[in-house]
C-alpha positions as a Markdown table, in Angstrom:
| # | Residue | x | y | z |
|---|---|---|---|---|
| 1 | Unk | 141.0 | 145.2 | 160.3 |
| 2 | Unk | 137.8 | 143.9 | 158.6 |
| 3 | Unk | 136.5 | 140.5 | 159.6 |
| 4 | Unk | 134.8 | 138.5 | 156.9 |
| 5 | Unk | 131.8 | 136.4 | 158.0 |
| 6 | Unk | 130.4 | 133.2 | 156.6 |
| 7 | Unk | 127.7 | 130.8 | 157.8 |
| 8 | Unk | 127.2 | 127.2 | 158.6 |
| 9 | Unk | 123.9 | 125.3 | 158.9 |
| 10 | Unk | 123.2 | 123.5 | 162.2 |
| 11 | Unk | 120.3 | 121.2 | 163.0 |
| 12 | Unk | 119.4 | 120.6 | 166.7 |
| 13 | Unk | 117.1 | 117.7 | 165.8 |
| 14 | Unk | 119.4 | 115.4 | 163.9 |
| 15 | Unk | 122.8 | 116.9 | 164.7 |
| 16 | Unk | 123.6 | 118.0 | 161.1 |
| 17 | Unk | 126.4 | 120.5 | 160.8 |
| 18 | Unk | 127.3 | 121.7 | 157.3 |
| 19 | Unk | 130.9 | 121.0 | 156.3 |
| 20 | Unk | 131.5 | 124.3 | 154.4 |
| 21 | Unk | 131.5 | 127.9 | 155.4 |
| 22 | Unk | 129.0 | 129.6 | 153.0 |
| 23 | Unk | 127.9 | 133.1 | 152.1 |
| 24 | Unk | 124.5 | 133.9 | 153.8 |
| 25 | Unk | 122.4 | 133.4 | 150.6 |
| 26 | Unk | 123.9 | 129.9 | 149.9 |
| 27 | Unk | 123.6 | 128.9 | 153.6 |
| 28 | Unk | 119.9 | 129.9 | 153.6 |
| 29 | Unk | 119.3 | 127.8 | 150.5 |
| 30 | Unk | 121.1 | 124.8 | 152.2 |
| 31 | Unk | 119.0 | 125.3 | 155.3 |
| 32 | Unk | 115.8 | 125.1 | 153.3 |
| 33 | Unk | 117.1 | 122.0 | 151.4 |
| 34 | Unk | 117.8 | 120.3 | 154.8 |
| 35 | Unk | 114.3 | 120.9 | 156.0 |
| 36 | Unk | 112.8 | 119.5 | 152.8 |
| 37 | Unk | 115.0 | 116.4 | 152.6 |
| 38 | Unk | 112.5 | 114.2 | 154.6 |
| 39 | Unk | 114.7 | 113.9 | 157.7 |
| 40 | Unk | 111.7 | 115.1 | 159.9 |
| 41 | Unk | 113.6 | 118.3 | 160.7 |
| 42 | Unk | 111.6 | 121.5 | 160.8 |
| 43 | Unk | 112.6 | 125.1 | 160.5 |
| 44 | Unk | 112.5 | 125.4 | 164.3 |
| 45 | Unk | 115.4 | 123.1 | 164.6 |
| 46 | Unk | 117.6 | 124.4 | 161.7 |
| 47 | Unk | 119.5 | 127.6 | 162.1 |
| 48 | Unk | 122.4 | 129.5 | 160.7 |
| 49 | Unk | 125.6 | 130.0 | 162.8 |
| 50 | Unk | 127.8 | 133.0 | 161.9 |
| 51 | Unk | 131.5 | 132.1 | 161.7 |
| 52 | Unk | 134.6 | 134.0 | 160.7 |
| 53 | Unk | 135.8 | 133.4 | 157.2 |
């Protein structure tokens, strides 16, 4: 059995958790968007969490 993996974006600074399970490339884009939105969150706080699809 093959398990499909997706990613969610999690921020330890503001508590943000993305609502959608995304492919890795889209999740990385969302991660950079969150860092750049002016919420005072840096790349050290924001990470990707691997989840089953």
